[in-house]
C-alpha positions in Angstrom: 19.7 -9.8 -14.2 19.2 -9.0 -10.5 19.2 -5.2 -11.2 16.7 -5.7 -13.8 14.4 -7.6 -11.5 15.0 -5.1 -8.9 13.9 -2.3 -11.1 10.7 -4.1 -12.2 9.7 -4.8 -8.5 10.4 -1.2 -7.6 8.1 -0.3 -10.4 5.0 -2.2 -8.8 5.4 0.1 -5.6 5.6 3.4 -7.9 3.3 6.3 -6.5 3.2 10.0 -7.6 4.8 13.0 -6.5 1.9 14.8 -4.2 1.9 18.0 -2.3 -0.5 19.8 0.0 -1.9 19.2 3.4 -3.2 16.1 4.9 -6.8 15.7 4.2 -8.2 17.7 7.6 -11.3 16.4 9.8 -14.7 17.4 9.6 -18.0 17.0 11.4 -17.0 14.6 14.3 -13.8 14.2 16.0 -12.8 10.8 17.8 -11.4 11.0 21.2 -7.7 12.0 21.1 -5.3 9.6 19.8 -1.3 9.7 19.8 1.1 7.6 18.1 4.9 7.7 17.5 4.0 5.4 14.5 1.2 6.7 12.6 -1.1 10.0 12.5 -4.9 9.6 11.9 -7.3 12.6 10.9 -11.1 11.9 10.5 -13.7 13.4 8.4 -17.3 12.5 7.9 -20.0 10.5 9.9 -21.2 7.1 9.5 -19.8 3.5 9.2 -16.0 3.8 10.2 -13.6 3.1 7.2 -10.0 3.4 7.6 -7.7 4.4 4.4 -3.8 3.6 4.5 -1.4 4.9 2.1 1.6 3.1 0.7 5.4 3.5 0.5 6.5 6.8 0.8 2.7 8.4 0.5 0.8 10.2 3.1 -2.9 10.3 3.4 -3.0 13.0 0.6 -3.3 9.9 -1.9 -6.7 9.3 -0.6 -7.8 12.8 -0.7 -10.6 12.5 -3.6 -11.8 9.2 -2.5 -12.3 10.6 1.0 -14.3 13.3 0.1 -16.7 11.2 -2.2 -17.2 8.9 1.0 -17.3 11.5 3.7 -21.2 12.4 3.3 -22.0 8.6 4.2 -19.0 7.2 6.3 -16.6 8.3 8.9 -13.2 8.2 7.2 -10.2 7.7 9.2 -7.0 8.8 7.2 -3.7 7.0 8.2 -0.2 8.5 7.3 3.0 6.6 8.3 5.4 8.6 10.3 8.7 9.3 8.2 6.7 9.3 4.9 6.2 12.7 3.2 6.8 15.8 5.4 5.2 13.8 8.4 7.7 13.8 11.4 9.4 10.5 11.6 8.6 9.4 15.2 9.9 6.1 16.3 10.1 4.7 12.7 13.3 6.5 12.2 14.7 3.2 13.8 13.9 -0.6 13.4 10.8 -2.2 11.6 7.8 -0.3 10.1 5.2 -2.2 8.9 4.5 -4.4 12.0 4.6 -1.6 14.5 2.4 0.4 12.2 -0.1 -2.4 11.9 0.0 -2.5 15.9 -1.1 0.9 16.2 -3.7 0.8 13.8 -5.2 -2.5 15.9 -4.9 -0.1 19.0 -6.4 2.9 17.3 -9.4 0.7 16.3 -9.6 -0.4 20.0 -9.3 3.0 21.7 -11.7 4.8 19.4 -14.2 1.9 19.9 -14.7 1.3 16.0 -17.1 -1.5 15.5 -15.7 -3.8 12.8 -14.5 -1.0 10.3 -13.6 -1.7 6.6 -10.2 -1.3 5.9 -8.7 -0.1 2.8 -5.0 -0.2 2.1 -2.9 0.6 -0.9 0.4 -1.1 -2.0 2.4 -1.1 1.3 -0.8 -0.1 3.0 -2.4 -3.4 1.6 0.2 -5.4 3.6 -0.7 -3.5 6.8 -4.3 -4.2 6.0 -3.8 -8.0 5.8 -1.9 -8.1 8.7 -4.2 -5.8 10.9 -6.9 -8.5 9.9 -4.9 -11.4 10.5 -3.6 -10.3 13.9 -7.3 -9.2 15.2 -9.8 -11.2 12.8 -13.1 -10.0 15.3 -12.0 -6.3 15.1 -12.2 -5.9 11.4 -15.2 -6.0 9.0 -14.0 -6.2 5.6 -10.5 -5.5 3.9 -9.7 -4.3 0.5 -6.2 -4.5 -0.9 -5.5 -2.0 -3.5 -2.7 -3.1 -6.1 -1.0 -5.1 -3.2 -0.2 -9.1 -3.2 0.6 -10.9 0.1 4.1 -11.3 -1.2 4.8 -8.6 -3.6 7.6 -10.3 -5.4 5.1 -13.2 -6.4 3.8 -10.6 -8.7 7.0 -11.1 -10.7 7.6 -14.6 -10.3 4.8 -16.8 -8.8 7.6 -19.2 -7.3 9.7 -16.4 -5.5 10.4 -16.9 -1.8 11.7 -14.3 0.6 15.4 -16.2 0.5 15.2 -15.6 -3.5 14.5 -11.6 -2.9 16.4 -11.0 0.5 19.7 -10.0 -1.5 17.7 -7.8 -3.9 15.9 -6.1 -0.9 19.6 -5.8 0.7 20.6 -3.9 -2.3 17.5 -1.8 -2.5 18.0 -0.9 1.2 21.7 0.3 0.7 21.1 2.3 -2.6 18.5 4.3 -1.0 20.4 4.8 2.4 23.7 5.6 1.1 23.8 6.2 -2.7 20.7 8.1 -3.0 17.9 9.2 -5.6 20.4 10.6 -8.1 22.3 7.3 -8.3 19.1 5.2 -8.5 17.9 7.5 -11.4 21.3 6.8 -13.3 21.1 3.2 -13.0 17.4 3.5 -14.2 18.7 5.4 -17.4 21.1 2.6 -18.0 18.4 0.0 -17.8 16.2 2.1 -20.3 16.7 -0.1 -23.2 15.5 -3.2 -21.2 12.4 -1.2 -19.5 11.6 1.3 -22.0 9.9 4.4 -20.4 9.3 2.1 -17.2 12.8 3.7 -15.7 11.4 6.9 -16.3 8.1 6.7 -14.5 10.0 4.5 -11.8 12.6 7.1 -10.7 10.3 10.1 -11.1 7.5 9.0 -9.0 8.6 6.1 -6.4 8.8 8.7 -3.6 12.5 9.2 -2.9 11.5 13.2 -3.3 10.3 13.4 0.6 10.4 11.4 3.6 12.9 10.1 6.2 15.6 8.2 4.1 16.0 5.4 6.9 12.1 5.0 7.1 11.9 4.6 3.4 14.8 2.3 3.2 13.3 0.0 5.9 10.1 0.2 4.8 11.1 -0.8 1.1 13.0 -3.5 2.4 10.4 -5.0 4.4 7.7 -4.7 1.5 10.1 -6.8 -0.3 10.6 -9.6 2.3 7.0 -9.7 4.0 5.5 -12.9 2.8 2.0 -12.9 4.5 0.6 -15.8 2.6 0.8 -18.2 5.3 -1.1 -15.6 7.5 -4.0 -15.4 5.1 -6.1 -18.3 6.8 -6.3 -16.4 9.9 -8.4 -13.7 8.1 -12.2 -14.1 8.7 -13.2 -10.7 7.2 -14.1 -10.8 3.6 -11.2 -9.7 1.4 -11.4 -7.9 -1.9 -8.3 -7.2 -4.2 -8.4 -4.4 -6.6 -5.7 -3.9 -8.9 -4.8 -2.1 -12.4 -5.1 -4.0 -15.6 -4.5 -3.5 -19.4 -6.1 -5.4 -22.3 -2.9 -4.6 -24.3 -1.0 -8.0 -24.5 2.2 -6.3 -24.3 1.7 -4.6 -21.2 2.8 -6.5 -18.0 -0.4 -5.5 -16.6 -2.3 -7.7 -18.9 -0.9 -10.9 -17.2 -1.5 -10.1 -13.7 -4.6 -12.0 -13.3 -3.5 -15.2 -12.3 -0.4 -13.7 -10.1 -2.8 -12.0 -7.7 -5.2 -14.8 -7.9 -2.3 -17.1 -6.6 -1.2 -14.8 -4.1 -4.4 -15.1 -2.2 -5.4 -18.8 -2.6 -4.7 -19.6 1.2 -7.6 -17.1 2.5 -10.3 -18.9 4.4 -13.0 -17.8 2.1 -12.0 -16.7 -1.9 -11.3 -12.9 -2.3 -13.3 -10.9 -4.6 -11.1 -9.8 -7.6 -11.6 -6.5 -9.3 -9.1 -5.3 -12.1 -9.4 -1.8 -13.3 -8.6 -1.3 -16.8 -6.5 1.8 -17.8 -5.0 1.9 -14.2 -1.5 1.5 -13.3 -0.1 1.2 -9.4 -2.1 4.1 -8.2 -5.7 2.4 -9.2 -7.6 5.4 -7.3 -6.1 8.2 -8.7 -5.3 6.7 -12.3 -9.2 5.4 -12.6 -11.0 7.4 -9.8 -14.5 6.8 -11.1 -13.9 3.2 -11.8 -12.3 2.7 -8.5 -15.0 4.2 -6.4 -17.5 2.0 -8.5 -15.4 -0.9 -7.1 -15.2 0.6 -3.5 -18.9 0.9 -3.4 -19.4 -2.7 -4.3 -17.1 -3.7 -1.8 -18.8 -1.7 0.9 -22.3 -2.8 -0.1 -21.4 -6.3 0.1 
């Protein structure tokens, strides 16, 4: 049962294999910024919007989104060091999420950004929420894409960090010491319980690239980070976008209440946008519908 819960949780965080260079900067260049935690490139001109990718992803996941924004906005594309082919820097040891959030706050300050919008996918959503909670006057608005303030709450509303921490340690150790081949084999053993989910999971979560220690630590932190008690510190409007299915047999058909419960402690109620036909990679699965939701978010 513990293995099944772990696999189901990992499925939430799945992301496709992507290749190619990070999005290049265009038109305007901000003052030089150097960080041993994150890499940021910019393109376009206009109001500022920061795009943060999820676990084991680089800014490449936001490439199409950025290209649709950069005629109206200055887009800041973040990559977390140690993911994909981005040099690991200081993320090879110790915590990842907190230091990455601190560096984004520093980036906003040294670049003199005026209350930028922040959009974060999956783990990037947790980082966006933490930035908004730690520096509420520095953030204009936040969009969280397929992320909860406590990810295990999307599996069980009553889950606690204590419940999940043993599973998080298993996930950490499996990734650090067993590697992707062993994880894929375990996924195959669970195929009768998860159906096609095991193939989707182990072909896509991101074991393909990145520094193993950084991936393992980040996965552990995503599983055990509970920001629900911090949400009341956020003053910026929050929009939550997530994939949804009308098929009652799909787990995606039953996530509305779980997402809403996860954000119940916000000072002001969140806006919820469910995207039919999307799975975890909402902006890639349904780019047209996602862009419509993003435009609504930016115009509010």
